[in-house]
MITI-937369 format. One record per residue (C-alpha): residue number from 1; x, y, z. Coordinates in Angstrom, 1 decimal. Example, Ala and Ser with C-alpha at 12.3 -4.5 7.8 and 13.67 -1.06 7.14 Angstrom:
<recs>
REC pos   east  north     up
REC   1   12.3   -4.5    7.8
REC   2   13.7   -1.1    7.1
</recs>
This chain:
<recs>
REC pos   east  north     up
REC   1   16.3  -20.3  -33.2
REC   2   16.6  -19.4  -36.9
REC   3   13.8  -20.0  -39.5
REC   4   12.5  -18.8  -42.8
REC   5    9.9  -16.1  -42.2
REC   6    6.6  -16.9  -44.0
REC   7    4.1  -14.4  -42.4
REC   8    4.0  -11.5  -40.1
REC   9    1.4   -9.1  -38.6
REC  10    2.2   -5.5  -38.0
REC  11   -0.8   -4.9  -35.8
REC  12   -0.2   -7.9  -33.6
REC  13    3.6   -7.6  -33.8
REC  14    4.5  -11.2  -34.5
REC  15    6.3  -13.2  -37.2
REC  16    5.7  -16.8  -38.3
REC  17    8.5  -19.0  -39.7
REC  18    9.3  -22.6  -40.7
REC  19   12.5  -24.6  -40.8
REC  20   13.4  -28.2  -41.7
REC  21   16.1  -29.9  -39.7
REC  22   17.7  -33.0  -41.1
REC  23   19.0  -35.7  -38.8
REC  24   22.1  -37.5  -40.2
REC  25   21.4  -41.2  -40.9
REC  26   24.7  -42.3  -39.4
REC  27   23.6  -41.2  -35.9
REC  28   21.8  -43.7  -33.8
REC  29   18.7  -43.0  -31.8
REC  30   16.2  -44.9  -29.8
REC  31   13.0  -45.8  -31.7
REC  32   11.2  -43.0  -29.8
REC  33   12.6  -39.6  -30.5
REC  34   11.8  -36.7  -28.1
REC  35   12.6  -33.1  -29.0
REC  36   11.3  -29.7  -28.0
REC  37   11.9  -26.1  -27.3
REC  38   12.4  -24.2  -24.1
REC  39   12.7  -20.5  -23.4
REC  40   11.6  -17.7  -21.1
REC  41    9.0  -16.4  -20.9
REC  42    5.3  -16.0  -21.8
REC  43    3.7  -12.6  -21.7
REC  44    1.8  -12.0  -18.4
REC  45   -1.2  -14.3  -18.4
REC  46   -4.6  -14.1  -16.7
REC  47   -4.7  -17.7  -15.4
REC  48   -1.0  -18.7  -15.4
REC  49    0.5  -15.6  -14.0
REC  50    3.8  -13.9  -15.0
REC  51    7.2  -15.2  -16.1
REC  52    5.8  -18.6  -17.0
REC  53    8.3  -20.8  -18.8
REC  54    7.8  -21.6  -22.5
REC  55    8.2  -25.4  -23.1
REC  56    7.1  -27.5  -26.0
REC  57    7.6  -31.2  -26.5
REC  58    7.2  -33.4  -29.6
REC  59    7.4  -37.2  -29.8
REC  60    8.1  -39.2  -33.0
REC  61    8.3  -42.9  -33.4
REC  62   11.0  -44.0  -35.9
REC  63    9.9  -47.6  -36.0
REC  64    9.0  -49.0  -39.4
REC  65    5.2  -49.3  -39.6
REC  66    3.7  -52.8  -40.2
REC  67    0.8  -51.4  -42.2
REC  68    2.8  -49.1  -44.6
REC  69    6.3  -50.5  -44.4
REC  70    7.6  -47.0  -43.8
REC  71    8.5  -44.7  -40.9
REC  72    5.5  -42.7  -39.8
REC  73    4.9  -39.2  -41.0
REC  74    3.8  -37.0  -38.1
REC  75    0.6  -34.8  -38.5
REC  76    1.0  -31.1  -39.3
REC  77   -1.1  -28.2  -38.0
REC  78   -1.5  -24.5  -38.7
REC  79   -2.7  -21.8  -36.4
REC  80   -2.6  -18.0  -36.0
REC  81   -0.2  -17.2  -33.1
REC  82   -2.8  -14.8  -31.6
REC  83   -6.6  -15.3  -31.5
REC  84   -8.6  -12.3  -30.4
REC  85  -12.0  -12.9  -28.8
REC  86  -14.6  -10.5  -27.5
REC  87  -15.5  -10.8  -23.9
REC  88  -19.0  -12.2  -23.5
REC  89  -19.1  -14.0  -26.9
REC  90  -18.9  -17.7  -27.7
REC  91  -16.4  -19.1  -30.2
REC  92  -15.5  -22.3  -32.1
REC  93  -11.8  -22.3  -32.9
REC  94  -11.0  -24.9  -35.6
REC  95   -7.4  -26.2  -35.3
REC  96   -6.4  -27.1  -38.9
REC  97   -4.6  -30.4  -39.0
REC  98   -3.5  -32.9  -41.7
REC  99   -1.7  -36.2  -42.0
REC 100    0.4  -37.3  -45.0
REC 101   -0.3  -41.0  -44.2
REC 102   -4.0  -40.6  -44.0
REC 103   -4.0  -41.5  -40.3
REC 104   -6.7  -40.5  -37.8
REC 105   -5.6  -37.2  -36.2
REC 106   -6.8  -36.1  -32.7
REC 107   -6.1  -33.1  -30.5
REC 108   -5.7  -33.2  -26.7
REC 109   -4.6  -30.8  -24.0
REC 110   -0.9  -30.9  -23.3
REC 111   -0.1  -31.9  -19.7
REC 112    2.7  -32.6  -17.3
REC 113    1.4  -35.8  -15.8
REC 114    4.2  -38.1  -16.9
REC 115    6.5  -35.8  -18.8
REC 116    6.3  -32.0  -19.0
REC 117    4.8  -31.0  -22.4
REC 118    3.7  -27.4  -21.6
REC 119    5.9  -25.7  -19.0
REC 120    3.9  -23.2  -17.1
REC 121    0.8  -23.1  -19.2
REC 122   -0.8  -26.5  -18.8
REC 123   -4.6  -26.2  -18.6
REC 124   -4.4  -22.5  -19.3
REC 125   -7.9  -21.9  -20.6
REC 126  -10.6  -22.7  -18.0
REC 127  -14.1  -23.1  -19.3
REC 128  -13.1  -24.2  -22.8
REC 129  -14.0  -27.6  -24.3
REC 130  -11.8  -29.4  -26.8
REC 131  -13.3  -31.9  -29.2
REC 132  -10.6  -34.5  -29.7
REC 133  -11.9  -35.9  -33.0
REC 134  -12.7  -32.6  -34.8
REC 135  -10.0  -30.5  -33.1
REC 136  -12.5  -27.7  -32.5
REC 137  -11.9  -25.7  -29.4
REC 138  -15.2  -24.2  -28.0
REC 139  -14.8  -21.2  -25.7
REC 140  -17.2  -18.9  -24.0
REC 141  -15.2  -15.8  -23.2
REC 142  -16.7  -14.9  -19.9
REC 143  -13.5  -14.5  -18.0
REC 144  -11.4  -11.5  -17.4
REC 145   -9.9   -9.5  -20.3
REC 146   -6.2  -10.2  -21.0
REC 147   -3.9  -12.9  -22.4
REC 148   -4.5  -16.7  -22.1
REC 149   -2.2  -19.5  -23.3
REC 150   -3.4  -22.7  -25.1
REC 151   -1.2  -25.7  -25.1
REC 152   -2.3  -28.7  -27.2
REC 153   -0.8  -31.9  -28.6
REC 154   -1.7  -33.1  -32.1
REC 155   -1.5  -36.9  -32.4
REC 156   -2.0  -39.4  -35.2
REC 157   -3.4  -42.9  -34.8
REC 158   -3.3  -45.8  -37.3
REC 159   -6.8  -47.0  -37.9
REC 160   -6.0  -50.7  -37.5
REC 161   -3.2  -50.6  -34.9
REC 162   -4.2  -50.0  -31.3
REC 163   -4.9  -46.8  -29.5
REC 164   -1.5  -45.5  -28.7
REC 165   -0.5  -42.4  -30.8
REC 166    2.2  -42.8  -33.5
REC 167    3.5  -39.3  -32.7
REC 168    2.6  -36.3  -30.7
REC 169    3.3  -32.8  -32.0
REC 170    3.1  -29.6  -29.8
REC 171    0.9  -26.7  -30.8
REC 172    0.7  -23.6  -28.6
REC 173   -0.8  -20.2  -29.2
REC 174   -2.3  -17.2  -27.4
REC 175   -5.9  -16.0  -26.9
REC 176   -6.6  -12.4  -26.1
REC 177   -9.9  -11.5  -24.5
REC 178  -10.9   -7.9  -25.0
REC 179  -13.9   -5.7  -24.2
REC 180  -16.0   -4.1  -26.9
REC 181  -19.5   -2.6  -27.4
REC 182  -19.8   -4.3  -30.7
REC 183  -22.3   -7.1  -31.1
REC 184  -21.0  -10.7  -31.1
REC 185  -22.2  -11.2  -34.7
REC 186  -20.6   -8.1  -36.1
REC 187  -17.5   -9.9  -37.2
REC 188  -15.7   -9.7  -40.6
REC 189  -16.6  -12.2  -43.3
REC 190  -14.3  -14.1  -45.6
REC 191  -15.6  -14.8  -49.2
REC 192  -15.7  -18.6  -49.4
REC 193  -17.4  -18.8  -52.9
REC 194  -14.2  -20.3  -54.4
REC 195  -12.7  -22.3  -51.5
REC 196  -14.7  -23.6  -48.6
REC 197  -13.1  -24.1  -45.1
REC 198  -11.1  -27.3  -45.3
REC 199  -11.0  -27.5  -49.1
REC 200   -8.2  -29.6  -50.6
REC 201   -6.4  -28.0  -53.6
REC 202   -4.1  -30.0  -55.8
REC 203   -1.1  -28.1  -57.3
REC 204    1.5  -29.5  -59.7
REC 205    5.2  -28.8  -59.0
REC 206    6.7  -25.9  -61.0
REC 207    3.4  -24.2  -61.4
REC 208    2.0  -21.0  -59.8
REC 209   -1.0  -20.9  -57.5
REC 210   -3.0  -17.7  -57.4
REC 211   -5.8  -16.7  -55.0
REC 212   -7.6  -13.5  -54.1
REC 213   -8.8  -13.4  -50.5
REC 214  -11.7  -11.0  -50.0
REC 215  -13.0   -9.9  -46.6
REC 216  -15.9   -7.7  -45.8
REC 217  -17.2   -5.9  -42.6
REC 218  -20.7   -6.3  -41.1
REC 219  -20.5   -3.2  -39.0
REC 220  -20.7    0.4  -40.1
REC 221  -18.3    1.3  -37.3
REC 222  -15.3   -0.6  -38.7
REC 223  -13.4   -1.6  -41.8
REC 224  -11.0   -4.4  -42.7
REC 225   -7.5   -3.5  -41.3
REC 226   -5.6   -6.7  -42.0
REC 227   -5.8  -10.2  -43.6
REC 228   -3.4  -12.5  -41.8
REC 229   -2.1  -15.7  -43.3
REC 230   -0.3  -18.8  -42.2
REC 231    1.5  -19.8  -45.4
REC 232    3.9  -22.4  -46.8
REC 233    7.4  -21.2  -47.5
REC 234    7.6  -19.2  -50.7
REC 235    4.1  -17.9  -50.8
REC 236    3.9  -14.2  -51.5
REC 237    1.0  -11.9  -50.2
REC 238    0.2   -8.5  -51.6
REC 239   -0.6   -5.4  -49.5
REC 240   -4.2   -4.9  -48.4
REC 241   -6.3   -3.3  -51.2
REC 242   -9.8   -1.9  -51.4
REC 243  -12.2   -4.1  -53.4
REC 244  -14.5   -1.8  -55.4
REC 245  -15.4    1.8  -54.5
REC 246  -16.8    1.2  -51.1
REC 247  -15.0    0.8  -47.7
REC 248  -16.7   -2.5  -46.7
REC 249  -14.6   -4.9  -48.8
REC 250  -10.9   -5.3  -48.9
REC 251   -8.6   -8.0  -50.4
REC 252   -5.1   -9.4  -50.8
REC 253   -3.6  -11.5  -53.6
REC 254   -1.4  -14.5  -52.8
REC 255    0.8  -16.4  -55.2
REC 256    2.9  -19.5  -54.7
REC 257    5.3  -20.9  -57.3
REC 258    5.9  -24.5  -56.2
REC 259    9.0  -26.6  -56.5
REC 260    9.8  -30.3  -56.6
REC 261   10.8  -30.0  -52.9
REC 262    7.3  -28.8  -52.1
REC 263    5.6  -32.1  -52.9
REC 264    3.4  -33.1  -50.0
REC 265    0.7  -31.6  -47.8
REC 266    0.7  -28.0  -46.8
REC 267   -1.9  -26.1  -44.7
REC 268   -2.8  -22.5  -45.7
REC 269   -5.0  -20.5  -43.3
REC 270   -6.2  -16.9  -43.4
REC 271   -8.1  -14.6  -41.1
REC 272   -9.5  -11.1  -41.5
REC 273   -9.4   -8.4  -38.8
REC 274  -11.4   -5.2  -38.7
REC 275  -10.4   -1.9  -37.2
REC 276  -11.9   -2.9  -33.8
REC 277   -9.7   -6.1  -33.9
REC 278  -12.6   -8.4  -34.3
REC 279  -11.6  -11.5  -36.4
REC 280  -13.5  -13.5  -38.9
</recs>
């Protein structure tokens, strides 16, 4: 599968990419379009075992909507491919979602009840609780150290039309539980004085967006080692730089020069890691 690389992590050894695929209008499809991705295999997992198949399934409805007079636009999401959590600590992992039509967006666990949406990793995070309305995954990392897979479906619902989702988009990522002597509260902090979590920023086409992301440590035993991003295509991130003369604050600069083809919603996420691999 080819894609445009948007982000990468040297420490975690992954890349993130995006690609747009256009379906020719002269081809005929049923009103419900199913498409997905299949490969082998997941890394060895604590709960699902080894050599588990990778399978993702997305469903889109091409019917003209009665409320908008247009084909539905599916929701989008953004997530770090790897989320590190310390054994014995509790976490609230916020899945960032958005919908161009302003529909209600909900998150649910992927399953294989009627059709297989998740290959070998359905229900792969025992003890976690997913809030469908807020898309917040609460997890108390009391299990064994190692890798866990999370398989979700992101769905949009028209406020005035029934309860059946208009589309269902696959989202899968890994959680790594590790052991550390650091306290649960000793995690890096992101400076949110300019943009709060969930902030909406309006950018005109053919202009350049600038942002400085500052992260600081709360422990004397660590320093910021990486600030990872999930970015739109074309955004550029600088190398990690020291903020001031002390070792507790580090930053990156990001710039994005937009084009007419960028009109629409984009999700931009960032997370800081310290030298003990604790994340903000």
